[in-house]
MARDRENRO-351251 format. One record per residue (C-alpha): residue number from 1; x, y, z. Coordinates in pm, 1 decimal, decimal comma, m for minus. Example, Ala and Ser with C-alpha at 12.3 -4.5 7.8 and 13.67 -1.06 7.14 Angstrom:
% residues 2
+-----+----------+----------+----------+
: pos :       xx :       yy :       zz :
+-----+----------+----------+----------+
:   1 :   1230,0 :   m450,0 :    780,0 :
:   2 :   1367,0 :   m106,0 :    714,0 :
+-----+----------+----------+----------+
***
This chain:
% residues 89
+-----+----------+----------+----------+
: pos :       xx :       yy :       zz :
+-----+----------+----------+----------+
:   1 :   6939,6 :  13126,3 :   9547,9 :
:   2 :   7015,6 :  13334,9 :   9240,5 :
:   3 :   6829,5 :  13663,8 :   9188,5 :
:   4 :   6921,7 :  13776,2 :   8838,1 :
:   5 :   6757,4 :  13626,5 :   8532,4 :
:   6 :   7088,9 :  13502,6 :   8389,6 :
:   7 :   7191,4 :  13351,6 :   8724,3 :
:   8 :   6857,5 :  13171,6 :   8752,9 :
:   9 :   6903,0 :  13030,6 :   8402,4 :
:  10 :   7257,7 :  12920,1 :   8482,4 :
:  11 :   7142,0 :  12747,7 :   8803,5 :
:  12 :   6874,1 :  12565,0 :   8606,0 :
:  13 :   7128,1 :  12457,1 :   8340,4 :
:  14 :   7374,8 :  12341,0 :   8605,3 :
:  15 :   7112,2 :  12125,9 :   8775,8 :
:  16 :   7010,7 :  11965,1 :   8445,8 :
:  17 :   7372,9 :  11893,2 :   8353,1 :
:  18 :   7444,4 :  11754,4 :   8700,6 :
:  19 :   7164,8 :  11499,6 :   8673,9 :
:  20 :   7275,8 :  11393,5 :   8323,4 :
:  21 :   7640,4 :  11360,3 :   8432,1 :
:  22 :   7530,4 :  11160,4 :   8735,2 :
:  23 :   7380,5 :  10895,2 :   8507,8 :
:  24 :   7696,8 :  10870,5 :   8298,6 :
:  25 :   7915,8 :  10841,7 :   8608,5 :
:  26 :   7696,6 :  10570,1 :   8761,2 :
:  27 :   7707,2 :  10369,5 :   8439,5 :
:  28 :   8086,3 :  10403,2 :   8423,8 :
:  29 :   8125,1 :  10290,7 :   8785,3 :
:  30 :   7904,5 :   9987,1 :   8724,4 :
:  31 :   8098,5 :   9864,4 :   8420,1 :
:  32 :   8429,0 :   9906,5 :   8606,9 :
:  33 :   8280,0 :   9706,9 :   8893,7 :
:  34 :   8179,6 :   9430,4 :   8648,7 :
:  35 :   8535,2 :   9410,2 :   8513,0 :
:  36 :   8683,3 :   9395,1 :   8862,4 :
:  37 :   8437,8 :   9121,4 :   8960,5 :
:  38 :   8535,9 :   8915,3 :   8655,0 :
:  39 :   8904,5 :   8963,5 :   8739,9 :
:  40 :   8851,8 :   8851,4 :   9099,6 :
:  41 :   8669,0 :   8538,3 :   8974,7 :
:  42 :   8973,1 :   8462,2 :   8762,1 :
:  43 :   8778,9 :   8418,9 :   8437,8 :
:  44 :   8997,5 :   8572,6 :   8167,9 :
:  45 :   8747,9 :   8550,2 :   7881,4 :
:  46 :   8466,1 :   8709,8 :   8079,6 :
:  47 :   8704,1 :   8981,7 :   8201,2 :
:  48 :   8816,3 :   9062,0 :   7846,0 :
:  49 :   8456,2 :   9088,9 :   7724,7 :
:  50 :   8358,3 :   9315,0 :   8011,8 :
:  51 :   8671,2 :   9527,1 :   7955,0 :
:  52 :   8566,7 :   9578,6 :   7593,5 :
:  53 :   8231,3 :   9714,9 :   7711,1 :
:  54 :   8395,9 :   9920,5 :   7986,2 :
:  55 :   8633,8 :  10087,7 :   7741,0 :
:  56 :   8339,7 :  10197,8 :   7527,8 :
:  57 :   8141,8 :  10333,2 :   7823,7 :
:  58 :   8440,2 :  10511,6 :   7980,8 :
:  59 :   8537,8 :  10678,3 :   7653,6 :
:  60 :   8181,5 :  10791,2 :   7593,4 :
:  61 :   8156,9 :  10928,4 :   7946,6 :
:  62 :   8480,8 :  11120,9 :   7892,8 :
:  63 :   8366,6 :  11254,5 :   7555,7 :
:  64 :   8048,7 :  11387,9 :   7717,3 :
:  65 :   8259,8 :  11568,9 :   7977,4 :
:  66 :   8122,8 :  11383,2 :   8278,7 :
:  67 :   8475,9 :  11267,2 :   8368,9 :
:  68 :   8816,1 :  11389,2 :   8251,4 :
:  69 :   8959,4 :  11211,6 :   7948,5 :
:  70 :   9282,2 :  11128,7 :   8131,7 :
:  71 :   9085,2 :  10974,3 :   8418,1 :
:  72 :   8907,6 :  10749,6 :   8168,2 :
:  73 :   9239,9 :  10653,5 :   8008,5 :
:  74 :   9391,7 :  10579,8 :   8348,7 :
:  75 :   9102,7 :  10351,3 :   8447,8 :
:  76 :   9115,8 :  10166,5 :   8114,3 :
:  77 :   9491,8 :  10124,3 :   8141,0 :
:  78 :   9480,9 :   9989,4 :   8496,0 :
:  79 :   9200,2 :   9744,4 :   8417,5 :
:  80 :   9384,9 :   9619,2 :   8108,3 :
:  81 :   9699,5 :   9573,9 :   8316,1 :
:  82 :   9512,5 :   9363,0 :   8572,1 :
:  83 :   9362,6 :   9147,8 :   8295,6 :
:  84 :   9704,4 :   9098,3 :   8134,9 :
:  85 :   9847,5 :   8991,2 :   8471,1 :
:  86 :   9556,3 :   8749,0 :   8509,0 :
:  87 :   9627,3 :   8598,7 :   8165,4 :
:  88 :   9999,3 :   8556,5 :   8231,8 :
:  89 :   9943,6 :   8346,2 :   8543,8 :
+-----+----------+----------+----------+
***
């Protein structure tokens, strides 16, 4: 454990940020899971609606710094690609 006052403060800040980021990451994972479930069901309309929500959540998570912005873009891109392939069938 930290001994200096500044190190104690930093440890406290890190713990607070970790718990906040954990919530954002969990929410992002859940919306991605919803999109993938809709894709596996084969319902294009439901998948498009859930993708719209997922894009919003992923971008917000990236803007807060919980995940990297390129990771968010990559997930959005791959989900959109799967939905487009579903629609073309």
